[in-house]
C-alpha positions, 0 to 999 in steps of 0.5 A: 542423266543429269546433263540437260542443264548440267555440264557433268553427268552428276555435276551441277550446271547451276547449284545451290545449298539445300536440304531435301524437300520436306515442306508440309505445304507447297506452293506452285510458285515455289516449285517453279522457282526451284526449277528456274534456278536449276534445283531440279531434284527438289523441284521434282519432289515438290511438283510430285506433291502438288500433282497428288494434291490436285484434283483430276477435275483440274485437267489443265493444272494437272497437265501443266504440273505433270509436264513441269515434273517430267522436265525436272526428272528428265534433267536428273536422268530419271527416265521412267519418272520423266516418261510417266510425267509426259504421258500424264501431260499428254493425257491431260491434253497439255497444249504443247507439241514438244510433248511428243518430242520428249516422249520420243526421246524418253522411249528411245532412251529405253530402247523402245524404238518403234514407239519412239518413231511414232512420237517423232512422226507426230511431233513432225506434223507440228514442227516439220523442220525439226532436225532433232526429230529427223535425227531421232527417227534415223537413230531409232532405225539404225540402233537395232541394226547396230545391236544386231551387228556390233563393232569389234569393241568389247565393253565391260563394267569396271565393278572395281571402280564403281560404287553405289553412287555415281562416277563419270568422265575417266581420264587416263594419265601417266607415261604408261597410262597407268593412272586413271582419274575420275569424279564420283559422288561417293562419300564417307561423310555421314553429314554430307547433304544431298545436292538440290539439283541432282539429289546426289552428293557433290563430286570429288576426284578419285585416282586409281593406279596400276601395280607393277603387274598391270593390275588396277588397285582400288580407287582412292579420293585425292586428298589434294587441295584440288578437291573442295566441298563443291563439285569438281569433274571432267579432268584433262591433262597437259602432255607433261602431266603437270597441269590439269584443267577441269570443270568446277561448280561452286555454290553461292546462294547470294550470287550468280552460279555457273560451271567454270573451267579451272586449272590446277598444277601438280607439285611434289605429287600433289595437286594444288588449289584450283584457279579459274581459267579466263577464257571469257572475262565474265564469270556468268558465261557457263563453260565446262568439259575442258580438253586440252589438245596433245600439243597444248595449242588448243583448249576445247570446251563446252558452252551454251553461250548465245549464238551457238547452234542450240543446246550446248555446243563444243568450242575451242580457244587457242592457248597463248602462254598464260592466256587464251584466244577468242572462243571458236565454235566448231561449227555445224558439222560437230554441233546440232540443235541438241547437246554436244558435250565431253570433248576428248582430243586424241590427235590433231585431227581426231576428236571424240565427243557425245551428242544427243543431237546426231542420230544415235541409240538414245540419250547421249551417244559417243561419236568420232570426228576426223578433220580432213585437209580442208578443215571439214569434219567427218562424224561417225557414231561409235555404235554398239556396244560402245553406245547404248540407249542410255547416256554414253560419254566421257571417253579416254584412250590409252594412247594409240591403243584402241582401249580405254574407259568411258562412262555410261548409265546403262542398266542402272535404274536410278540413272547413275553413271558408272565406268566401263572399260573397252577394247577393240582386239587387235587383228593379226594376219599372219602367214607361216609354214615350212620350207622343206625339200621334196622329200620333206627334210626341213631346210634351215636358213632358207629365204622366204621373200614376201612382196605386197601391194601394201608396200611390204618387201620382207625377207625372213630366214627359216629356223632349224626346223624349216619354219617361217612366219611373217605378219601381213595386212588384210585384203592385200595381194602378196607374191612370195618366193622361197629359195635356198642354196642348192635348190630351185626357187618356188613362188606362191601368190596370196590375197588375204581376206577383207574380214575384220578378224584375225587369220593365220594362212599356212603355206609350206614350200617343197623345194627341188634340189639341184644336184639330184633327181626329183620324182614328179608325182602323179604321172600316169600312163596306160599299160604298155603305152607312152601317152599321158593320161589326163590325170597326169596334167595337174602335176605337169602344169606345176612343173611348167610353173616351176620352170617359169619360176626358174627361167635359167634352168634346164632339165632332163626328163627321166623315165624309169620302168619296173623289172618286168620285160626285157631291158631293151623294151623297157628302155624304149618304152621309157624313152617314149614316155620321157618324150611325151612329158617333154612334148607336153612341156613344150606345148605349155610354153617351155623352150625346147632347148631347156628340155632333154628326154632320157629313158633309163628303163629298169637300169636305175632302181629307186632308193628309199628316202625318209618320206617313202620309209614312213609310208611303207613299214617294210622299207627303210631309208637307204634301201635300193629297190633292185630286182634282187631286193624286190624278189625277197618281198611278199607278192603285195610288197613286190607290187608296191616296190615295182610301182615305186620303180615306175616313175618319171623324174626331172634332174637339173642339168644347168642353172645358167640358161640364157645368162651368157 
């Protein structure tokens, strides 16, 4: 990436008019001068020619030229050429330990993390206090883990926006974020000259819009006055969308040249000619990458002015009408001895920026910084796949949504920057289900109330099919209650999972009616006995819970037998069985005066409901399993009917227990 001596990825830090190097004879002093004034592309070509013409026997000179050539290639983001040059300088024993730092940085950019760590370790032997080397090592150790465990962001290259040249620093605009501005070095001008610094054409602003269906159209170059023959890039817009701040780099062979912040005003849908923003009095101090805060109170920007923490730092200045307050460095929590660039202010406490100084995957990484109430910043790497071993920078968000665009030179052998789209899929946690009666008939307009420790207190009504749905949060404990007129309440507790993934929980309620008996399924007794079998306890524990959920209810426990045996015997057996259930409930903490036991023997045969009719095809809804009806069935069917008649039920007697 061409950012070491530039504010913009393919943008000029210093710029000059010049053709590609084509001299037959090259002097070392000429190459050094080109490098001094920032014409890295031409300087690299000159050093390369000098290197090939220098005898290998002149080891010191070859090492010096190789190092200088590598530095120029690093500036213009030719990582492979830079790495080759540094390694040649090492081979010829160029006497500067910084070679190991540079080799480590280039290896880290290529994702060769173990090799990079060795180079950083060697550099630390000579410079034990280097924070850049320590952070480089930490980044090399973290990067493989980040690749193995990516964040939930999804990233894709925007081929529709990209060209064979470069494009960078996208910025969303418009009330619906349906406009995207960016800078690109593409051009239709056949006579355009390559820039002596970058080896590319100068950048201009492009705009791409969405159609009425939300589809992005093809980018178009702005024909407004804000575009010039020189370099423009990194736009930032005020909240009303009518003022743009951007970086501007002119070309002047006779005077001092630097990056400056300009502003343009939109009138009649056209951006006017840019004018310089006077944050500093002189025009020599380099300023760039402006980012206006959403409230318009501050402008953030980048500078390498003396007095910073090293490299390029992020500053801000208060906007005071048409003027600006003094430059304020954001401090060591944001700025490092490396480069911090491309600030993006999302809200009053959240800043995004790119850095080569904080621990990262390689090159520039994107970071998120949040300021607490004491003014301290908490900085975190955005990790993979937002970041890569290449340069990742210039992020923009679609408002509060976790989606937008950024620029990166990943997977481009020439080191050109391109635009990428990102989005973090929204996590949705829902609970849904049915509210039915115990016979599985849907209950319309039943109420499902959900109370959570996150403050949720929601009441929803079921539709005609008995369905409900409520949106929840992750890792929260909820208490639910389903209720309906004429039915007993039913409660349920749920703790949603902490995992960062969408989840739907299914909870169905089956409410017991107040005005008719309800069969207690799975109540078992031994033959001719009234004692409960162990497998009956689960169903009775659920009955205890139901009684606790409805503390104002009293019930009658009703036991029924089949047609076999005498009426008197069946009534006595049924009474003992009903009493055994009452005794279990009392032992479970239910007050005795809420319970009555009644044995009906064979006197109340079962009436077939829809649920039973679906289960047995020889029965239909409304059939009553009297002895006369059962005797008409086959022996196998008779056994099923007798089993259905052998049942334990409860029936609500009162709903005002302890209310008066």
